[in-house]
C-alpha positions as CSV (number, residue, x, y, z in Angstrom):
1,M,0.0,0.0,0.0
2,V,1.3,3.5,-0.9
3,D,1.6,6.0,1.9
4,T,-0.4,9.0,0.9
5,F,0.5,11.2,3.9
6,P,3.0,13.4,2.1
7,M,0.5,14.3,-0.6
8,D,-2.3,14.7,1.9
9,A,-0.1,17.0,4.0
10,A,0.8,19.1,0.9
11,I,-2.9,19.5,0.0
12,Q,-3.8,20.4,3.6
13,F,-0.9,22.9,3.7
14,L,-2.3,24.6,0.6
15,V,-5.9,24.5,1.9
16,A,-4.7,26.0,5.2
17,I,-3.1,28.9,3.3
18,V,-6.3,29.6,1.5
19,A,-8.4,29.3,4.7
20,T,-6.1,31.6,6.7
21,I,-6.0,34.2,3.9
22,S,-9.8,34.0,3.7
23,F,-10.0,34.6,7.4
24,G,-7.7,37.6,6.9
25,V,-9.9,39.0,4.1
26,T,-12.9,38.7,6.3
27,F,-11.2,40.7,9.0
28,R,-9.8,43.3,6.6
29,V,-6.1,42.5,6.9
30,P,-4.2,44.6,4.4
31,A,-3.6,42.8,1.1
32,R,0.2,43.0,1.4
33,H,0.0,40.7,4.5
34,Y,-2.2,38.0,3.0
35,L,0.6,35.6,2.1
36,P,2.5,35.9,5.4
37,C,-0.7,35.3,7.3
38,G,-1.5,32.3,5.1
39,L,1.9,30.9,5.6
40,T,1.7,31.4,9.3
41,G,-1.5,29.5,9.6
42,A,-0.4,26.7,7.2
43,V,2.9,26.1,9.1
44,G,0.9,25.7,12.3
45,W,-1.6,23.4,10.7
46,L,1.1,21.3,9.0
47,V,2.9,20.8,12.4
48,Y,-0.4,19.9,14.0
49,I,-1.3,17.2,11.5
50,V,2.2,15.8,11.6
51,C,2.1,15.6,15.4
52,L,-1.3,13.9,15.2
53,Q,-0.7,11.5,12.4
54,V,3.0,10.7,12.5
55,F,3.8,11.0,16.2
56,A,0.3,10.0,17.5
57,M,0.1,12.9,19.9
58,S,-3.1,14.0,21.6
59,A,-4.9,17.0,20.2
60,P,-3.9,19.3,23.1
61,V,-0.2,18.3,22.9
62,A,-0.2,18.6,19.1
63,T,-1.8,22.1,19.4
64,L,0.9,23.2,21.9
65,V,3.7,21.9,19.6
66,A,2.1,23.6,16.6
67,A,1.6,26.9,18.4
68,L,5.4,27.2,18.9
69,P,6.5,27.5,15.2
70,L,3.2,29.3,14.3
71,T,4.0,32.0,16.9
72,A,7.6,32.1,15.7
73,C,6.5,32.7,12.1
74,A,4.1,35.4,13.3
75,R,6.9,37.1,15.1
76,F,9.2,36.8,12.1
77,F,6.6,38.3,9.8
78,A,5.7,41.1,12.2
79,V,9.3,42.2,12.3
80,R,9.9,41.7,8.6
81,H,6.7,43.6,7.6
82,K,6.9,46.1,10.4
83,A,3.4,45.2,11.5
84,P,1.8,44.2,14.8
85,I,2.3,40.5,15.7
86,T,-1.4,40.2,16.4
87,L,-2.1,40.7,12.7
88,F,-0.3,37.5,11.8
89,L,-1.1,35.6,15.0
90,L,-4.8,36.0,15.0
91,C,-5.1,34.9,11.4
92,G,-2.5,32.1,11.9
93,I,-4.2,30.5,14.8
94,F,-7.5,30.2,12.9
95,P,-6.9,26.6,11.7
96,L,-6.0,25.5,15.3
97,V,-8.9,27.1,17.2
98,P,-11.2,24.3,18.5
99,G,-14.4,25.7,16.9
100,A,-16.0,22.2,16.5
101,G,-15.2,21.4,20.1
102,I,-16.8,24.6,21.3
103,Y,-19.9,23.9,19.1
104,Y,-20.3,20.3,20.4
105,T,-19.7,21.4,24.0
106,A,-22.6,23.9,23.7
107,Y,-24.7,21.3,21.8
108,Y,-24.3,18.6,24.5
109,F,-25.0,21.2,27.2
110,L,-28.3,22.2,25.5
111,R,-29.2,18.5,25.0
112,N,-28.5,18.0,28.8
113,D,-26.0,15.2,28.0
114,R,-23.7,15.9,31.0
115,A,-21.2,13.2,30.3
116,L,-20.5,14.2,26.7
117,F,-20.7,17.9,27.7
118,V,-18.0,17.5,30.3
119,N,-15.8,15.2,28.1
120,R,-16.0,17.6,25.1
121,G,-15.7,20.7,27.2
122,V,-12.5,19.5,29.0
123,E,-10.9,18.5,25.7
124,T,-11.8,21.9,24.2
125,L,-10.5,23.7,27.2
126,K,-7.2,21.8,27.1
127,I,-6.7,22.7,23.4
128,A,-7.5,26.4,24.1
129,V,-5.0,26.5,27.0
130,A,-2.4,24.7,24.9
131,L,-2.8,27.3,22.2
132,A,-2.5,30.1,24.7
133,L,0.5,28.5,26.4
134,G,2.4,28.0,23.1
135,I,1.9,31.6,22.1
136,T,3.0,32.8,25.6
137,L,6.1,30.7,25.5
138,V,7.3,32.0,22.2
139,C,6.3,35.6,22.9
140,S,8.1,35.6,26.2
141,I,11.5,35.0,24.6
142,P,13.2,38.3,24.3
143,R,14.0,39.5,20.8
144,K,17.5,40.4,20.0
145,R,17.7,44.0,19.0
146,P,20.5,45.5,17.0
147,H,22.7,48.1,18.8
148,P,22.7,51.5,17.2
């Protein structure tokens, strides 16, 4: 059997670029920043799927690992394009935000299914905390500034 993961990963990388750029368009990111935003989101997504499928990590751990290079890319592009890091970071985390988890948590809550509500809610909270922790870890590293 032929391993299709490299081709699947390449397709997902391209789709993540398009999705992240689309998110940027929706939130009126300046056009000159579309590609860096797209690449930031795609890098995070690629690391996430590699962590899940190749290294069999859990979703929260994969999200934490993916948030590290994603935030590093956002920082790089912020300096390179002389723009706020939040511009690249907010668009870049779009593929990793646990939207389906939030939806299903609310859904199970409204259906009064406590077991599934708690299960899905805890998993979603872990992913959200992992994302925030990954961003915090990279942003807390001091940036080397050139001396005048």
